[in-house]
C-alpha positions in Angstrom: 113.6 9.5 -7.8 110.3 9.6 -9.7 107.4 11.7 -8.4 103.8 11.8 -9.5 102.1 15.2 -10.1 98.4 15.7 -10.3 97.2 18.5 -12.6 94.1 20.2 -11.3 92.0 23.1 -12.7 92.3 26.1 -10.4 89.3 26.2 -7.9 87.7 23.0 -9.1 89.7 20.1 -7.8 89.0 18.0 -11.0 91.9 15.7 -12.0 93.2 16.4 -15.5 95.8 13.7 -15.6 99.0 12.2 -14.1 102.6 12.3 -15.5 106.0 11.3 -14.1 107.9 14.2 -12.6 111.1 13.2 -14.4 109.5 13.7 -17.8 108.7 17.4 -17.4 111.1 20.1 -18.7 112.6 22.6 -16.2 110.4 25.5 -17.3 107.2 23.6 -16.8 108.3 22.3 -13.3 109.0 26.0 -12.3 105.6 27.1 -13.7 103.8 24.4 -11.7 105.5 25.5 -8.5 104.5 29.2 -9.0 100.9 28.3 -10.0 100.5 26.0 -7.0 101.8 28.7 -4.6 99.5 31.5 -5.9 96.3 29.4 -6.5 93.5 29.7 -3.8 92.8 26.7 -1.8 90.2 24.5 -3.5 87.0 23.9 -1.7 86.1 20.3 -2.0 82.5 19.7 -3.0 80.5 18.0 -0.3 78.9 14.8 -1.3 75.2 14.9 -1.4 73.3 13.3 1.4 73.1 9.6 0.8 70.0 7.6 1.1 70.4 4.7 3.5 69.2 2.4 0.8 70.2 3.6 -2.7 72.3 6.7 -2.4 71.6 10.2 -3.5 68.3 10.7 -5.3 67.2 13.5 -7.6 64.8 14.8 -4.9 67.7 15.0 -2.5 70.0 16.7 -5.0 67.2 19.2 -6.0 64.8 19.6 -3.1 63.1 22.5 -4.9 61.8 20.1 -7.5 59.9 17.9 -5.1 56.3 17.1 -6.2 53.7 19.0 -4.1 50.8 16.8 -3.2 47.5 18.4 -4.2 45.0 19.1 -1.4 41.8 17.0 -1.7 38.7 19.2 -2.4 36.3 19.8 0.5 33.3 17.4 0.6 31.7 19.1 3.7 28.0 18.3 4.1 28.1 15.7 1.3 26.1 13.3 3.5 24.1 15.9 5.3 21.1 16.2 3.0 17.9 16.4 5.0 14.8 14.7 3.9 12.2 17.1 5.2 14.3 20.2 5.9 16.5 22.6 3.9 20.0 21.5 4.5 23.3 23.4 4.0 24.5 23.2 0.4 27.2 20.6 0.0 30.7 21.9 -0.8 31.7 21.9 -4.4 34.0 18.9 -3.9 31.0 16.7 -3.0 29.8 16.6 -6.6 29.2 18.8 -9.7 26.0 17.2 -11.2 23.6 14.8 -9.4 20.6 13.3 -11.0 18.2 11.0 -9.2 14.7 10.2 -8.0 13.0 10.4 -4.6 9.7 8.7 -3.7 7.3 8.6 -0.7 4.5 6.3 0.2 2.0 6.9 3.0 -1.4 5.6 4.1 -3.9 8.3 4.7 -7.5 8.2 5.9 -10.1 8.3 3.2 -13.8 8.6 3.6 -16.6 8.1 1.1 -17.0 11.6 -0.3 -20.2 10.8 -2.1 -22.1 10.2 1.1 -20.8 13.5 2.6 -21.7 15.4 -0.6 -25.2 14.0 -0.6 -25.7 15.1 3.0 -24.3 18.6 2.6 -26.3 19.1 -0.6 -29.4 18.4 1.4 -28.3 20.5 4.4 -25.9 23.2 3.1 -25.8 24.8 6.6 -24.0 21.6 7.8 -21.0 22.1 5.5 -18.6 23.3 8.3 -20.0 20.8 10.8 -19.0 18.0 8.3 -15.5 19.4 8.2 -15.3 19.2 12.0 -16.9 15.8 12.4 -13.5 14.0 12.8 -12.7 16.0 15.9 -15.6 14.9 18.1 -16.1 11.7 20.2 -18.4 9.2 18.4 -19.6 7.7 21.7 -20.7 11.1 23.0 -22.6 11.8 19.8 -24.4 8.5 19.7 -25.5 8.5 23.4 -25.8 12.2 24.1 -28.6 14.7 23.8 -28.8 17.4 21.3 -27.4 19.9 23.8 -24.5 17.5 24.6 -23.8 17.0 20.9 -23.7 20.8 20.3 -21.4 21.1 23.4 -19.1 18.4 22.0 -18.7 20.4 18.7 -18.2 23.7 20.6 -15.4 22.1 22.7 -13.2 21.5 19.6 -9.9 23.3 20.1 -9.0 26.1 17.7 -12.5 26.9 16.4 -12.7 30.1 14.4 -15.6 32.5 15.1 -17.1 31.6 11.8 -17.1 27.8 12.7 -18.5 28.6 16.1 -21.4 30.5 14.6 -22.1 27.7 12.1 -22.3 25.2 15.0 -24.6 27.4 17.0 -27.0 27.8 14.1 -27.5 24.1 13.6 -30.7 22.4 15.0 -29.1 19.4 16.6 -32.4 18.1 17.9 -33.8 17.5 14.4 -30.4 16.4 12.9 -29.3 14.1 15.7 -29.6 10.8 13.9 -28.1 12.2 10.7 -25.2 13.7 12.6 -24.6 10.5 14.4 -24.4 8.6 11.1 -22.2 11.3 9.6 -19.7 11.2 12.5 -19.6 7.4 12.3 -18.7 7.6 8.6 -16.1 10.3 9.1 -14.5 8.6 12.1 -14.2 5.2 10.6 -12.6 5.8 7.2 -10.9 3.4 4.9 -7.2 3.8 4.2 -5.8 5.0 0.9 -2.2 4.7 -0.1 -0.7 8.0 -1.4 2.7 8.0 -3.2 4.9 10.5 -4.9 7.8 10.1 -7.3 10.1 13.1 -7.7 12.8 13.0 -10.4 15.4 15.7 -9.8 18.5 17.3 -11.3 21.1 19.2 -9.2 24.0 21.3 -10.3 26.5 22.1 -7.5 29.0 24.9 -8.0 31.5 26.6 -5.7 29.1 29.1 -4.1 25.7 28.4 -5.8 23.6 25.2 -6.3 20.3 24.7 -8.1 17.9 21.8 -8.1 14.9 21.1 -10.3 12.2 18.8 -9.0 9.4 17.2 -11.1 6.8 15.9 -8.6 4.4 13.2 -9.7 1.6 12.2 -7.4 -0.7 9.3 -7.2 -2.8 7.1 -4.8 -4.5 3.8 -4.7 -7.8 2.9 -3.0 -9.1 -0.6 -3.4 -8.7 -1.5 -7.1 -8.7 2.2 -8.2 -5.4 4.0 -8.8 -4.6 7.4 -10.3 -1.3 9.1 -11.3 -1.1 12.9 -11.6 1.3 15.7 -12.2 2.4 17.8 -9.3 4.0 21.3 -9.2 7.3 21.9 -10.8 9.7 23.2 -8.2 13.0 25.1 -8.6 15.3 25.4 -5.6 18.4 27.6 -5.6 20.7 28.1 -2.6 24.1 29.8 -1.9 26.7 28.2 0.3 29.6 29.7 2.3 32.1 27.7 4.4 34.7 28.4 7.1 37.2 26.0 8.4 37.6 25.9 12.2 39.7 23.4 14.2 38.4 20.0 13.5 35.3 21.0 11.5 33.8 23.1 8.7 31.0 25.6 9.4 28.5 26.2 6.6 25.9 28.8 6.0 23.3 28.6 3.2 20.4 30.7 2.1 18.1 30.2 -0.8 14.7 30.4 -2.4 12.3 27.6 -3.5 9.6 28.3 -6.1 6.7 25.9 -7.0 4.7 26.6 -10.1 1.0 25.5 -10.3 1.5 22.8 -12.9 -0.3 20.1 -10.9 -3.8 18.6 -11.2 -6.6 18.7 -8.6 -6.1 15.1 -7.7 -2.5 15.8 -6.8 -3.8 17.7 -3.7 -4.3 14.4 -1.8 -0.5 13.7 -1.8 0.0 16.9 0.2 -1.1 15.0 3.3 1.9 12.6 3.0 4.2 15.5 3.9 2.4 18.6 4.8 5.4 20.9 5.1 6.2 20.3 1.4 2.5 20.6 0.4 3.4 23.5 -2.0 4.7 20.8 -4.4 1.2 19.3 -4.8 -1.4 22.1 -4.0 -2.5 22.6 -7.6 -4.2 25.9 -7.1 -1.2 27.7 -5.6 2.1 29.3 -6.6 4.6 28.7 -3.8 7.4 30.9 -2.7 9.7 30.0 0.2 12.9 31.9 1.3 14.9 30.0 3.8 18.2 30.0 5.8 20.2 27.0 7.0 23.3 26.8 9.2 25.5 23.8 10.2 28.8 22.2 11.2 30.5 19.2 9.6 32.9 17.7 12.1 33.8 14.7 9.8 32.0 12.1 11.9 29.2 14.3 13.1 27.0 16.8 11.1 24.7 19.2 12.9 22.2 21.5 11.0 19.4 24.0 11.7 17.1 25.6 9.2 14.1 28.0 9.1 12.0 29.6 6.4 8.7 31.2 5.5 6.3 29.5 3.0 3.8 31.7 1.1 1.2 30.0 -1.1 -0.7 32.3 -3.4 -3.9 31.0 -5.1 -3.7 31.5 -8.9 -6.4 29.0 -9.9 -10.1 28.8 -9.1 -10.5 26.5 -6.0 -12.6 26.3 -2.9 -9.6 27.4 -0.7 -8.1 30.5 0.8 -6.6 33.2 -1.4 -3.3 32.9 0.5 -1.7 30.5 2.9 1.5 31.3 4.8 3.4 29.5 7.6 6.7 29.5 9.3 8.7 26.3 9.0 11.8 25.2 11.0 13.9 22.2 11.6 17.1 20.6 12.8 19.1 17.5 12.1 21.8 15.5 13.8 23.8 13.0 11.6 26.3 10.4 12.6 28.9 9.6 9.9 30.9 6.7 11.4 32.8 5.6 8.2 32.5 8.8 6.2 30.4 6.9 3.6 27.3 6.3 5.7 25.1 8.8 7.5 22.4 8.0 10.1 20.3 11.2 10.5 17.6 12.2 12.9 15.4 15.2 12.0 12.9 17.3 13.8 10.8 19.6 11.5 7.7 21.6 12.2 5.5 24.5 11.1 3.6 27.3 12.7 0.5 29.1 11.2 0.9 32.7 10.0 -2.2 33.0 7.9 -4.9 30.4 6.9 -2.5 27.6 7.8 -3.9 26.0 11.0 -3.3 22.6 9.6 0.4 23.3 9.3 0.8 23.6 13.1 2.6 20.3 13.0 5.7 18.7 14.4 7.3 15.6 12.9 10.2 13.3 13.4 12.3 11.6 10.7 15.0 9.0 10.8 17.0 8.1 7.7 20.0 6.1 6.5 22.1 7.5 3.6 25.1 6.0 2.0 27.6 7.1 -0.6 29.2 4.4 -2.8 32.5 5.3 -4.6 31.5 9.1 -4.3 29.0 8.5 -7.0 25.9 6.4 -6.1 23.8 7.6 -3.2 20.9 5.5 -1.9 18.7 6.7 1.0 15.8 5.3 3.0 13.8 7.0 5.8 10.7 7.0 7.9 8.7 10.0 9.1 5.8 10.3 11.5 4.0 13.4 13.0 4.2 13.7 16.7 1.9 16.7 17.0 -0.9 17.9 14.6 -3.3 20.7 14.8 -6.4 18.6 14.4 -8.3 16.8 11.7 -8.6 19.1 8.7 -10.5 18.3 5.5 -7.5 19.0 3.4 -7.9 17.4 0.0 -9.9 14.9 -2.1 -10.1 13.0 -5.3 -12.9 11.2 -7.1 -15.4 9.9 -4.5 -12.9 10.1 -1.6 -12.0 12.8 0.9 -8.8 12.8 2.9 -9.2 14.0 6.4 -5.9 14.0 8.2 -2.1 13.8 7.7 -0.5 10.4 7.2 0.4 8.5 10.4 3.6 7.3 8.8 5.6 8.2 5.7 8.2 6.0 4.1 10.9 7.7 2.0 13.3 6.2 -0.5 15.7 7.7 -3.0 18.5 6.9 -5.4 20.9 9.3 -7.2 24.1 9.3 -9.2 26.8 12.0 -9.3 28.9 13.0 -12.3 
């Protein structure tokens, strides 16, 4: 009888070969029996788990070698940039370098300055009365007596003691006709169109970001147009972030500095956005520390900010030595597709020193998009809902600008690298 014997390496279970039992010599058959009796039982190797489609794969055989998917960098607050407020610094994953241009255009009330200059040169004591003329009722002035005209001026809200004394010193009886004409000129001004163009460069790192603005100012009135340099502005802010369930909370704090590089004519553009007037008030060096806080919940971004603006006069000008005001704001953004943001802002100011004209509250609506994480267009509209009163705020050529713009249209375009 012929038997088949399988040679196996001890403990491995690997087949070495097959021979017929009858072909082995007696000593070898005896050796095989002893080795088989003393050898430990071989542990068969378990077959690797089989894929239902194609069998075992390298990832199944070596699970420790599986590729680990990299986590996408945070882009929190990427679409949360406020137009009129100081927003939370975008997370570093939003972009590294962004370069672009912002522009504003606004109609402002303009009066013929030469007529006012002629009048005040003839009657120097009437200078402050001229500044207040926009705040009185024209009908009352034209039909009232001298005493009623004086009472109308004294009824203006927020008069300083100096302004009150100037009004009381005027002989309204002898000046009644001139004042009536003056008020008519001031209260029926023509419109001028102011505009600004602000190229900017932003570098956005992990914790710190810095932006350089180069404001350019201009306005058109009739066929006349001018284009002037504004105040170079450098803005630096820190950003810190904390993940919470379903959102990222951000805190930023920074400092904005505006150097007095502008021209006198640039002052008129300050009326298009009074809270950022430090970029166009040519006689002042502006310093503004600020703080902002927000939450980015992917489809909703909420932010709040506040700061103090201090403008120090460093050039000769007929204006206060220092102006300071508190500014504040908040924004609510809807981000339905993570590439478009519809934002509503409320921003305002409060006088601290020589800044009564900055007691203002304004609303802004804007639409911002991000295309391929690179190109970012934005449009917006701003309008004041409360102002302190008509303030003679700036002028150029033969025109004087007497009040903030009733509406302000904003547009911008930037590219990230």
